[in-house]
N, C-alpha and C positions, 0 to 999 in steps of 0.2 A: 303533688300532685304529677304522675305522669302524663306524658303529654305525646301525642300519636302522628307521624310523618307520613305520608304519600310518595312513592318513589315511581319516577316513571323508568323504562332501561330501553336498551335493547335487545334483541330477542335473537342476538345472531349463531349466540351460543349458547349457554347454558339457561338464559333467565327466560320466562316463560311469560311475563307481563309488567301488569301494576301491583305494586308488593308496599307492605304497610312497615312501619317499625314504630317501637313505641321506645323515649327516650326517658329511663327510669333517672329521674334528677336527685334522687337520694344518693344512688352509687356514681351516678355523670356515666353509664353505660346504655348504650342501643340493644334491645332487647326485641325477643318476639317476633322476627321477621318473618312474613305471612303471603303469600300468595293471594292477591285480592282480585284479582280480575286476568285471564288466560287473552291478550291481545296481543298481537307482534309489530315489536316496534314502537310501544307507548313512549316516544321520548321525551316528552313534554306534557303537562296535565296542568289545569286547573283548577284549584278547587273555592267550592263558593262555604265557608262557615256559617251561614245563616239561613242558605237553604240544605246545607249537609246535600249537597251535589258536585260530582267530583267529574272533572270533561278530561276525556284524552284524545289527543290524537293516535293515526294506526294504521295499520293496512287490515284490507279485507280480503276476501278470496277473490276480485280482481281489482277492485282500483283501494285509494285509501282517502282516508277522512276523518270524523270525529266520531265520537260518543259522547254519551251523560250516561252517567251512573249514579246510582242509590248509594250513597255513603254512609247513610243511616244502621246497614247492615254490613255483618263481617264473616264470609268472604260478600264482596257488595253484590250490589242486583241490577247485571245491564238494564239500560231503561230506553236508550234508541241510539242509532247509529246511522250515519249521510254520508256514504262512501262517491264520492265526483270529482278523484285529485287523481292524477297518474304517481304522482310522487306522496309521499308520508311529510304532512305539514311539518315544520322544525319550531311551528309557536302558538299557545291555543291561549285565550282570554275571555272569559265570561262577566258578561257585565252584570249583575245583581239585578238594578234598578229595570233597565229594558229588556232584558233575555236575551242580547244580541253575544252573538260568539263571534270571534274575531279570530282569523287564524292567517299566519304568512308561509310561504311556499320558498324553501329555499331555493330548490333542483328548477325550481319553473317559473319562478320569479314572478309571484304573486300576491295580493291578501285577497281576501274573501271572505265576508259577510252575512253571517246566516242567526237566524232564529230560532230558539228555542222554545218550544211552548210547553210549561211544566203541567197543563191539565192533558193537552191530547200527547204528553211525549213523545214529540217529533220537531222535526228541524225543516226549516224552509231554509235555502238558499236565497239570500235578499241582492248581493251585487259583489261582483267579483274585478278588479284592476289591476291588468297585466301590462310588467314593468319593460322598459327597453331603457338598451344604452348599455356602455360597459364603461371601464377602466383602464389605467396604466400597468396595474399589478398583475401576474402571472394567472392569480386567480379570479381575477374580474373581466373575464370576457364576456360576461354576460351578468343579468340582474340577479341578484342572490337575494332575498326580501327574507331579513333573518327574525323580524321583529314588527309587533301590532299592538297598539291599543288606544286609550284616548286620553287627551291632553288634560289639562286641569279646566280648563274652558269648554270641552267635549267635541275636540276633532278627532280627527282618526289619523293617526301619526304612524309613521312607517320607514323603518330604516331599511336600506337598501348596499348591503356589505358589496356586492358588483358594480356598483355606479358609483358610491360616494356620496350617496346621497339620502336626507330626511323630508319628504314627498309629505304633504300634508294633506288631508279633506276634509271636502265638506259632505254631513250628509243631509237628508233633505225629512222631509214627515215621511215616505216612504223608507229610508235608509239606503236611497239611492246615492252612491260614492259620483262625487267632481272638485277634482284636482285643486286645490288651493292657493301651497305656496312651495314651492321645494326649494331646500337648503343645500350647499355643496361640501362637502369637509373637505378636507386636503387631497387631493389627488394622492390615491392608491391607501388611503387611510383604513376601509373597509370598514367605514360604521356600521354598529353590531345592535347597539343597545343604549335604550335613552333612559333617562329616569328622569323626576322634574323634583324639585325641592318643595316641601310641604308649607314654606310660608315665602320667601322670595322668588323673586322672577327670574328662577335661573333652572337651567336642565343642564343633566351632565351626559353628553353623550359618547359611549366605549365604540373607540375604535381596534377591531382586532387586525388588522395586517399591519402598522406603522406602531402599534403598543402605545396607542395614547388617547387620553380621555379630553375631547372640549368642551369647554365651559360655555352653555351660549346663555346668552337674552332670551327669554319669552315674556314677550312685553302680549302676549297673548292671539287671538285671530289668525294663529297657525303661523305665525312668522318666526324665526330664530337668526341671530345674530352673534356673529364669534365671539367674543371675548378673551379666551384665553387656551393656552395648546398647554398639556401636564403629559410629558411622558412617566407613561408606567415603570421605566426600566431602573 
């Protein structure tokens, strides 16, 4: 059986937006490259297989933001967009259970929480947290939020490459964010992305600037403790 993938791209040169490609599992070749949606700089996507929805970051006419797309068709059908950021977000994640959409903005240094209403086909901005600070590397003169998602116990976690911090937020019943805990990676590490083990109380923090993975103990309630540092070189 063939498998379909969606590709986010930069559109500074020949690319036009969001593409799909099919993996032929018999020949082990990628086939049928198709332009699915013309969007400026849809550099990150989040796909909901159950709802067959595709969420993309991108640039609008004046501002930047996010789009919701019906992936049941090809080319895909635009459903809604919400542009309220000065720079294109670098990361987006859709939560199927709650309808929440999370974005991380690298250039402006903040995390933003939206809600997508499937019935109304519309976005609502719920809350935004702007980071502050810097660190020792030349690329760390200001905050650069690179990743955001939920922890296994459903707190919001962010990785800030510019401040060497992993900041965890609590969400109240209305989706408002409050600072819960801040973990500091090694100075100059550049914390970029985190992933949680599916069974053990362990998280792996990928650090871009010093080429390491920090192995963290995660006992819950948003708190991390460093257990090991492994070089990727």
